[in-house]
N, C-alpha and C positions, 0 to 999 in steps of 0.2 A: 551121584544120587543125592548126596547131601546138598550140593549146590542147587540142584533142581528143586529140592524141597524148600530151601531158603528163598529161591526166586519166586516160587509159587506163593509162599506165605507173605512175602513182601507185596506181591501183586494183589492178593486178597485184601491185605491191610490198606493198600492204596485205594481200592474200590470202596471199602467201607468208609474211609476218610472222606472221599469225594461225596458219597451219599449223604453223610452227616452234614457236610458243608452246605450242600444244596438245600437240604431241608430246613436249615436255620439261617438261610441267606436273608439279609436285611433288604427290604424294598423301600425305595424312597419315592414319594409322590412328585408331581411336576413342580418346577420352579415357581415360587410364589405361594405354594400351598403348605399347610402344616404337615409334619411328618406323620405317616400312618404305617402301621405294620402290614405285612402281607395278608394276614387274616382279615384285617379291617378293610383293606382295599378289595379283596375278593367278595366280602359280604356286601359292600356298597355296589359292586358290579352286578351281583345277583339281584339286588333290590332295584337297581336302575333298569335291568332287563325286564323285570316284571312290570314296573310302572310305565315303561316305554312302549309296551306292546300295543296298547290302544292307540297311542299317538302315531305309531308306525303304520297301523292299518288305515288311519285317516289320510296319511300322506302317500299311501301306496298307489294312488291314482297317477302320481307323477313318476316319470321314468328317470328323473334327475336325482340320483342317490345323494350327490353332494349337497343339493339344495335341501333335502329332507334333514340331513345331518346338521346343516347350518341353522335351520329353523329350530331344531330341538336344542342345540347347544348355544343359542344366542345369549341367553341370560348368563350362562356359565362363562362364556368368553368375556363378556363385559365385566363380570365380577372378578375374574382372574386378573384382567388388566388393571382394574382399580386396586385390587388387593396388592398387586406387585408394586404399583406406584406408591401406595401408602406405606409399604415396607421401607421406603427411602425417606420417610418423614424425618426432618431434622438434619439431613445430609447438607453440608454447606454448598453454596453456589460456586461453580468453577466453570469458566468459559471453555467449551469444548469437552466437558467432562461427561462420562457415561457410567461411572462407578460410584461406590460408597465413599470414596475419597472426596469426590465432588461431582456435581451435576449442573448442566445448564438446562434451560427449559425444554428445548427440543430433544436433548439427549435423554431426559427423564422419560419422555413419551416413547422414543425409539426403544429404550431398554424395557419399558413396561409392556409394549406390544409384542416384543420378542417372546413373552411368556405364552403367547398363543401362536407362535411361529408366523407372525405378521411383520413385515418390514415396512417401516415408515420412511419417507424422505428425511434427510438429516437436519435441514434448517426449518425454522418456523415459517419462513416465506414459502418454501416448497410444500410444507405440510398444509398450508392454507389452501392449496389447490388440490389436495388429496381427498376427494370425495365431493358430495353435494352440499351446497350451502343450506343451512337450517335457520329458520326464523327463531328469534329468542324465545317466543312463546311456545315453540315446539321442541325446545331442548330436552334431551334425556341423557341418562348416564352413558358415558363413553364418547360423547360428542367432544370435539376439540373447539376451544374458544381462543380467539386471537385479539391481540392488543397492539396499540401503537399511538404515538403522539399525533399522527395524522392518518387519514384513510388510505393514503398511498404507500405507507411505510409500516409494514408489520414487523414488530421487533420482539414480540413475546407471545408464548402459547401456553395453554393449560388444558386440562381435561376435566369435564364435568364428572363429579363423583356422586352427587346426590341432588335431586330436584325436590326441595322441601315444599316450596310454594311459588307463586308468581313473583314474590319479593325476595325469595332466598333460593339461590342455585349455587351449591358449593362446587368449587373446582380446585384441583391440585396443580401445583406448578412449582418451579424452582425460582424463588425470589432472589434477586441479586443481593439483598441485604440480610434476609433471614433464612435462606436456603429453602429446602422442599417443605411446603406447607399448604394448607387449604384456606381458601377465602370465599367470601360471598361475592358472586358476580355483580350483584346489584348494590354493593356498597358504593358510596359516592365516588371513591377513588377509581375503582375498576369500571364502573358504569361510564365514567367519562373517557376512559381509554379504550373501551371495547370497540372492535371493528366488525368482526364477523364470527360465525360459527360454522363448522363443517362436520358432517357425519362420515367417518371413515368407511370405505366400501367393504371392510372386513366384517362389519356388523350387519 
């Protein structure tokens, strides 16, 4: 009888312990985003559902649910990739690198796009064929920009982070001398090396 009582007491204690752990469990946001508590995340989801109802009604004529989701989340995806890339600012250049120990130019983009579960080809040459080519005047955030000493040999890649004006388009890349940093595409140096721009099909 005593053993049964002890076992029951331990079982009840275990259930109470589990309940308290679940109620205080920490929730982390996606990679590349700031930490948020479970309460903050829940509040944001409620607000997003309320504001998204009208947009969902507009898109309801389409039967392609994936397309509606992509349209609504386009700006968010671009922002997430850019935020992730910028989190590596200052990381030194390392050929073949994809971590904070060291990054190469194409590795920076591969790692950044993983934040939205998108897989890019590994080399800058392969990335230059991943998507539709974009004219410089039509560049927007998230587009990939490619460089080289001649038009036939792409050796470097970056990603547009901010379109300020026709004379200033910021892009992030892993520089061989200074590591991950942002520069103006229209500076004399990069304007001379620029070859093409591509818009990844994930946007």
